[in-house]
N, C-alpha and C positions, 0 to 999 in steps of 0.2 A: 435630765429626766429622772423624777423620782420613781423608785421600784413600787409595785404594787404587789404584796407578797402573799399569795394565796396558795401556798404550797407548805403549809404547817405539816402536817403528815410526812412528808418526807423530811425536812428538820424544821428546826426553829432555831429564831435568835437568841440569843443569850439575853435575857434580863437582865438590864443595869443592875440592880440589887444583885443578884448573883454572881455578874462579875465584881462589883466592889467588894463583895464579901471574901471572893478568890484572891483578888490582888497582891495582900500584904504575902501569901504562899508560893507566889514567884521570887520575889525579892529578899523580905525581911524575914521570913519565919518559914525557912526552905529547909529545917532538920527532916532529918529521917524519923516519922513516927515509931519505928521498931527500936530508936537507940535508947541506951539505959540513961543516956544525959538530960539533965533539965530542958535544954535546947529544944530535943527532939520529944522528948515526953510531952511537953506542950501542946506541940502539934498533935501528937497522940491522941489528947482529950479532945481536941476539935474533930478528930474523926469518929469518937465515940459520938458527940453532939450531932455529925451529920449521920451516924448511923441510927440514932433516935429519931431525927426527924423523918428518914426515910422508912423507919418503923411504924410512926404515927401515920403516915401517909397512906401505909399499906393495911391497918390495922394488926400489927404481928409484933412479936418481941424483936430485940434489937438484936438478940445473940441469933434470931432466923433469917438476917439480912447479911450476905455473902457480895463485896464489892464485887466489880469486874470491868470488863471494859466495854460491853454493849449490849443489845439486846441476842446478837447473835451468839455472844458465847454464852448467855444466860439458855437459849435456848439449848443449844450443843449440850453444854454441862449436864442439862437437866436431864434431857434424852438418854444420853449415855449412860450416866450413872443408873436410872434407872433400870437399865438393860444390865449394867456390869454388875448390881447388887442381887439380881434375879437371872442368873445363869440358866437356871430351867425354865424359862419361861422366852419363847422367842418370836410372839406376836405383838405387833403394833397397829394402834389405831388413830388416825389421823383424819382431815378433811384434803378435799382437792381443792382450796381454795386458800389453804395457809402459804405463811410468807416462805420466801424459799430457804429462811435459815431453820425451817422445819422441814420443808419438801425435800431439800437437796440431801438433807442427814439422811432421813428415812430411805430415799431411793439409794443411798449408799449404803445403809444397811441391808436391805434388800441384796443388793450385789453380794452382802458376805452373809446370805443365807436366813435373814428375819425374814419372816413373811410380815406383809402390811394390809391393812384394809384401810383404802381413801371413802371416806365419808362423800355423799354428794350433797347439792344444796337445790334446793327448787328455784325458780324463776327470779324469785325475791332474794336470792342469797341464803337462805336460811337452810338447817339442818333438821332433816327427820329424825326424831329422838329413838322413833322405833328401828330404824335402821341402826343405831347403834347398839340399841339393846340385843337384836339380833346379831348382830357384829362380835360381841365379846364373847370370849373363850377362857377357859381355865388356863391356858397357855398365855393369856394376854399378858402382857408387864406395864404395858403403859397406853393411856390416852391422852393424847395431844392436841388440844384444841384451843385454836386462836379465841381470844374473849371478843375482840371487834376486828373488821377486817379491814386492812388498810388502803385499801381501794376504794371499797364503797361504803364504808363505815359500818356496816351491818353488825350489830350487836349478837352474839350469842348467847342463849341460857345458861352461861356456865354454871351457874350452881345446880342447876338441873344435870346438867351433862356429869359432874363430878359425882352427884350425889349415885346416879346410875352406874356410874364405874367403879365407885368406891365399895358399892353393895356386892359388886361381882369379884371383889378383891384385887381390882387393877390401881397402879400409880395413876395420877392426874397431874398432866402439864400444863400450862396453859401460857400463852404469848399474850401479856397483857401493855405491850409496848405503846399502843394506840389509847388506852384505857386511860393511864394512869392521869389524875387534873382533870380530865373529863365527866368520869363515873366515880361514883363513889366505892372504894375498894374495902374491904372489911373481912381480911383472912381468919380472923377469929370464928366468923360463922360461915367462911367459903372454904368447904371439904377439897382444897387441892392441895399437891403435896412441893408443887414447885411454879413457881412463878416468875416471869420473867420482865424487867423493865429497861427503860433507854433514857440517859440524859437529855440527849440531845433532841428527843422528841417534845419534853415538857421545860425547854426556856433554859438549860443547863448546857455545858461545851460538850460537844462531841468528846468520844472516846472514854465515857464511862457508864455504866451501867449497875443494874444489881438484880442478884439472883436469890428470891424468897426459897429457903429451905425448911419444910418443917420440921420442928423439932421432935425427933424420934424415927424420922425415915433415915435410911441406910442412905448415905452419900460416899460418893466415888470422886474426887478431884480430878478436875479436866487438865488442871497446870500444876506440875509438880516441882518442888524447889524449897522454898524456906516455909517458915511457920507462918506469914500472912495469913490474915482472914481465918485465925485459930487452926490454919493446916487444911482449909478448905479452898484457895485460891491463892497459889506461889506467887512471889513478885514483889518487889515495892509499890506499894500504892499509890495510887495518883492522888496525889494528897488534894492538889489544888481541884482536879475535876470532883473529887467524892467530896469536899466543901460545897462544891458550887452546886452537885446535884442534892445535897442536904437542905440548901436553901431553897431550891428551886422546888423542892418536893413540901416544905412549909407554904411556899407562895401559892403554889397549884392548889393544894388542900384547901386554902382559902379564899380561892377563887371559883371552886366547882360551882357555887350558885349563879357565878356571872356565865360562865361556861353555856349554862343552860338556859339560860335567859336571854344575854345581852349578844352573847357570839350567836346563839343559835338563831335569834331573831335575825340577826346579820345575813346568818346562812339562808335563812327562809327566804329573806326579801330578794336576795341573789338569784336564788334557784326560781322563784316564782316570776321574776321579772324576765329570766333569759328562755323559761319554758312561754310565755304570753309574748314576747316578741319573735323567737323563733320558730316557723314552724317545722314539724317532723322532728322534735327533740323529747326525750323522755329520760327520765331519771332512771339508772339501773341502783337497784337493791331495795331494799326494804325503807320505806320511809315512816313507819309506826316504832322499829328497832332499829335504831342507829345513832351513831355519834352526834352530839350536837352541831360539831363543826365541820362537815363531812356533806358534801354533795359530788356523785359523780353524774353527769349529765352525757348522755349520747346524741349527735349530731348526724343526722342521714345522711349519706352521700358525701362526707368529706373525710379526710384522713386526721387523725388526732395530731400528729405532728407537722403536719401545714397549720393547723389553728395555732398551736402552739409558737411555732415563728411568727407567725401574723401577731401574734398578742405580745410578742416578745418585744415589738416595733415599739408599742404602746406602754413599756416596762411592766407588763403584767405576767406575772409566774404563774403556773398550775403545771401540771401534770397530767400527761397523758395515760388515760385507762388502755391502752394498747401498747401492749408489749415488741411491738414490732419493730424489727431492725432492717438496716440496709439490706435489699435483694429480698426482702420475707414478707410476706403476708399474715403472719402467724399473731391472733388478735390475744389480748390479757388471757390468762389461765383463767382468771378468776370469773370473767366474761364469758368466758366460753363452757365453763362448767354450770354457768345461769341459764345458758341457753340463750344470751342475747343473738339477735339475727347479725348474719354478717355485715350489712351496711351501717348498721348502728354502733356495732362493736370497735370498729375502726375510727369511727369517730369521737370516742369516749374521750372526756376530759374532768379530771379530777381537781375540783377546787378545797380547799381545807384549810379553814380560818383560823386566827387565834384571837386574842384580847387584844392584841397591837392593832387588828385592822378598824377598818373605819366605815362609815356610811358615803364618805366622798369617794374612797377606792372604789366600792361598790357601784357606786354612780357612773364610774368610769368605764368598768365593765359592760354593763348595761346598756351604754352608749356605743362602745366600741365593738363589741363581740359580735352581736345582730349584724353589724355591716360586714363584717370578717365572713362571718357563715355564710353571707348573701353572696360576696366574690368568691369564694371557694366553690360553691355548687355550680357556679357557672363554668368553671372548667374541669367541674368535677369527670375523670374517666368512668366511673362506676355506674352514674345515673343513665337510664336508657330511657329513648323516647317515651315508651311507654310507661316509666317510671319503676321497672324490676330492675334488681340489681343480679348480678352474675350470681350463680347458685353459690351456696355455700357450703365448703367442704369441711369446717371444722368440726 
């Protein structure tokens, strides 16, 4: 059975061209790029080329790119560096819909005595910039706001957010893990101080990422040890991963127009087809400002996990928009922040496409998912005869 992979916001397949570029560095060109001999030095030059490719995709200088292991490391490093470089400032602003790589760090810092403000979102998952303005304080060290939400695809006005924060003297960090390759990035015009990306979201391998650190911004490394990354991130470089990330960034940059035309059209056909075929379904999040590949759809009176299990029988891979765990009825923190009704929140599915998806795959989902939802609704414990759901305690 062929796999229909519609979970690209979780991870992506490695592009064959990326893999081809990486392969020699596993077995033939395995030298340490920090070595003094020519064998290692030649690998070091390849790392420099990868850095240039990433910098070009981000619109920054190569010296502003710090390679690391993942987006989570980039987020952690940026937040901790911003606070360590400004010990007199003890206030952080973030949002209620951030990735756990940001939210859990901020919550941890609150336990250490920092103060945090969590900005809310409206029913479309969008921020109120007046709330941001009102939340800024003289002791605000950092504003950390994701560029695009991983669950709904909602795109925040990061240029305006950064401008507001910078006018009040705060550093700015954005998690751009979902943006790279989907929305043009130009850090020459975007006034953020830190920006995190991850390789495995852009058809590079897992275990490699990059953090943009603007030149002139005080920086405190998260990893201490050797001199790698000009003393900004210790540890022998993940050579194969970095070279893969460089190639993936080059390909992604060349495919942004395709993402915003062909991939978007495929997403729109999937979304429109499901909404037309399945009653009591709704899209979660803004449809005017979102990633071109993402749709988060809720199906009332069914559980997301049950939908995923039944789709899996047809090889269809997606994600539940609900963060439910066994024995818990707690929906996604993103959907709760948006005020999505209880009976919809638990039946939310995120479909995230890539340039490797096809019309035939979408046809299969459109043929099978309406039947799956109908079967699940027949046995749903949530639906009442009157069509009312249990009261929401979210």
